[in-house]
C-alpha positions in Angstrom: 2.1 2.5 0.4 -1.5 2.7 2.0 -4.0 -0.8 2.6 -7.3 -1.6 3.8 -8.0 -3.9 5.8 -11.3 -5.2 6.9 -10.9 -8.2 9.5 -13.5 -7.9 12.3 -11.0 -10.4 14.3 -9.3 -8.3 17.0 -6.1 -10.6 17.3 -5.4 -11.0 13.6 -6.3 -7.6 12.7 -3.8 -5.8 15.1 -0.8 -8.6 14.2 -1.5 -7.7 10.4 -1.7 -4.1 11.0 1.0 -3.8 13.8 3.2 -5.9 10.9 2.5 -4.7 8.1 2.8 -0.9 9.7 6.9 -2.1 10.6 7.2 -3.3 7.1 6.7 0.4 6.1 3.1 0.2 5.1 0.5 2.4 6.1 -2.7 0.5 7.4 -6.6 1.6 8.1 -7.8 -1.1 10.0 -11.9 -1.9 10.2 -13.5 -4.4 12.2 -17.1 -3.5 11.1 -17.7 -4.5 7.0 -20.2 -2.0 6.2 -17.6 0.8 7.2 -15.0 -0.7 5.9 -16.8 -1.1 2.4 -17.2 2.5 2.5 -13.9 3.7 3.4 -12.5 2.4 -0.5 -13.8 5.0 -1.5 -12.4 8.0 1.0 -8.5 7.3 0.5 -6.4 6.3 -2.3 -5.6 2.6 -1.6 -3.0 0.5 -2.8 -4.3 -3.1 -2.0 -7.3 -4.1 -0.2 -7.2 -6.8 2.9 -10.6 -8.8 3.1 -11.9 -10.9 5.5 -14.9 -12.8 3.9 -16.9 -13.8 7.2 -17.8 -10.6 8.6 -20.7 -10.0 11.0 -23.6 -8.2 9.6 -22.6 -7.9 5.9 -20.9 -10.9 3.4 -17.6 -10.0 2.3 -18.4 -11.8 -0.9 -21.2 -9.4 -0.8 -18.3 -6.2 -0.2 -16.2 -7.6 -3.0 -19.4 -7.7 -5.7 -20.2 -4.6 -4.7 -16.8 -2.8 -5.1 -16.0 -4.8 -9.1 -19.8 -3.7 -9.9 -19.1 0.0 -9.1 -15.9 -0.2 -11.2 -13.2 0.0 -8.2 -10.0 -1.9 -9.5 -7.9 -1.9 -6.2 -6.1 -5.0 -5.5 -7.8 -7.3 -3.4 -6.0 -10.0 -1.3 -8.9 -12.5 0.4 -9.1 -13.9 3.8 -10.7 -17.3 4.4 -10.6 -20.2 6.6 -8.7 -23.1 5.0 -11.3 -25.5 4.3 -13.6 -22.6 2.4 -12.9 -23.5 -0.9 -16.5 -22.3 -2.5 -15.5 -19.3 -0.9 -12.2 -18.9 -2.7 -13.2 -19.8 -6.0 -16.5 -17.3 -5.7 -14.3 -14.5 -4.4 -11.8 -15.1 -6.9 -14.5 -15.4 -9.9 -15.8 -12.4 -8.4 -12.9 -10.2 -8.9 -10.2 -10.8 -6.1 -6.6 -10.6 -7.5 -5.1 -13.3 -4.5 -6.3 -15.2 -1.2 -4.7 -16.5 2.0 -6.1 -19.4 3.8 -5.8 -19.1 7.8 -3.6 -19.2 9.5 -1.0 -18.0 7.8 2.6 -15.9 7.8 3.0 -12.1 8.1 5.8 -12.2 5.9 3.7 -13.9 3.5 0.9 -11.6 3.4 3.6 -8.5 3.0 4.9 -10.4 0.0 1.5 -11.2 -1.5 0.7 -7.4 -1.4 4.1 -6.3 -2.7 3.5 -8.7 -5.5 -0.4 -7.0 -6.4 1.1 -3.5 -6.5 4.1 -4.7 -8.5 1.4 -5.8 -10.6 -1.0 -2.9 -10.6 2.2 -0.9 -11.5 2.8 -3.2 -14.3 6.7 -3.6 -13.3 8.0 -6.8 -13.1 11.0 -6.8 -10.7 11.0 -6.7 -7.4 13.4 -3.7 -7.0 12.5 -0.5 -8.4 15.6 1.8 -9.6 15.7 5.0 -10.6 19.3 6.5 -11.9 21.8 5.0 -9.1 19.0 4.6 -6.8 18.0 1.0 -5.8 15.2 0.4 -3.6 13.8 -3.3 -2.3 10.6 -3.2 -0.6 10.6 -6.4 0.8 13.7 -5.7 2.6 13.1 -2.3 3.1 16.6 -1.2 1.9 17.4 1.6 -0.3 21.5 2.0 -1.4 22.7 5.0 -3.7 25.3 3.9 -5.8 26.0 0.7 -4.0 26.2 2.5 -0.7 23.2 2.2 2.0 21.4 4.8 2.2 19.9 5.9 5.8 16.2 6.4 5.4 13.7 7.5 8.0 10.5 5.3 7.6 8.4 8.0 5.8 11.4 9.0 3.7 11.7 5.4 2.0 7.8 5.6 1.7 8.1 8.7 -0.2 10.6 7.1 -2.4 8.9 4.2 -3.2 6.1 5.6 -4.2 8.0 8.4 -6.5 9.7 5.1 -8.1 6.7 3.8 -8.5 5.2 6.5 -10.5 8.1 7.4 -12.5 6.8 9.6 -15.1 4.2 10.7 -13.0 3.7 14.2 -11.2 1.9 13.4 -7.4 -0.3 15.7 -6.2 1.0 17.1 -2.8 -2.3 16.2 -1.3 -2.2 12.2 -2.8 1.2 11.9 -1.2 0.0 12.7 1.9 -2.7 10.3 1.5 -0.3 7.7 0.6 2.2 8.1 3.9 -0.3 8.6 6.4 -3.9 6.7 7.6 -6.2 8.2 9.2 -4.5 7.3 13.2 -1.3 9.7 11.7 -0.9 13.2 13.2 -0.2 14.8 9.9 1.9 18.7 10.1 0.8 20.6 7.7 4.2 20.6 6.0 5.1 17.2 6.4 5.5 16.2 3.1 7.6 19.2 2.1 9.7 18.2 5.2 10.4 14.5 3.7 11.2 15.7 0.0 13.7 18.3 1.6 15.3 14.8 3.7 15.4 13.1 0.8 17.2 15.9 -1.7 19.9 16.3 1.1 20.7 12.3 0.4 19.6 11.9 -2.9 20.8 15.2 -4.4 18.6 18.7 -4.9 17.6 17.3 -8.7 16.5 13.9 -8.1 13.1 15.1 -6.7 11.3 17.9 -8.8 8.8 20.7 -7.8 5.8 21.3 -10.5 4.8 24.4 -8.9 0.9 24.6 -7.9 0.5 20.9 -8.7 3.4 18.7 -6.1 6.0 16.3 -7.3 7.6 14.3 -9.4 11.2 12.1 -10.4 13.8 14.3 -11.7 16.3 12.8 -14.9 17.7 9.5 -14.2 
């Protein structure tokens, strides 16, 4: 899942990006609020982490502008522990959740997973399709009860397909979901990941829709 992070504190931002990347998220991090505000319109983000105390532009103004332009991406706001008025105003402007600083990375990840799950209309922590079960929180995937050995991008692709069961995902969208702007992406990266998943899950688990992209096969 691809995350937009707007945080000017380099220590906090680096910690969030590094930690979330280890948990399978693809993170684009901006320290400049205006650049981060514009970034939401350039990539298919699954969620946003927004600090409210940014230099040059207020985080609440960013949030207000996004919602006025009908951007519906779930937003997790970061605030100081004593900034009650900020938190209330953020929620009224359309924020989906908030965290007070300081916070634990495990809670950031858990709240993001909950927001993304809610966005997709899913109520369970685990994703299932036929004999495949995937738990995004613990980074565990199984096939008929047996643990699957998946590389990070294979796991991310499987999660993306499971969260979008019944949809055909264009190849370009898959690429944008799996990789951030810092990644070096080869032209056939998506095809390689699909090939590897088919070898591990069966050739019919992922169907190719020629000229469009990929979708899950029959369970």
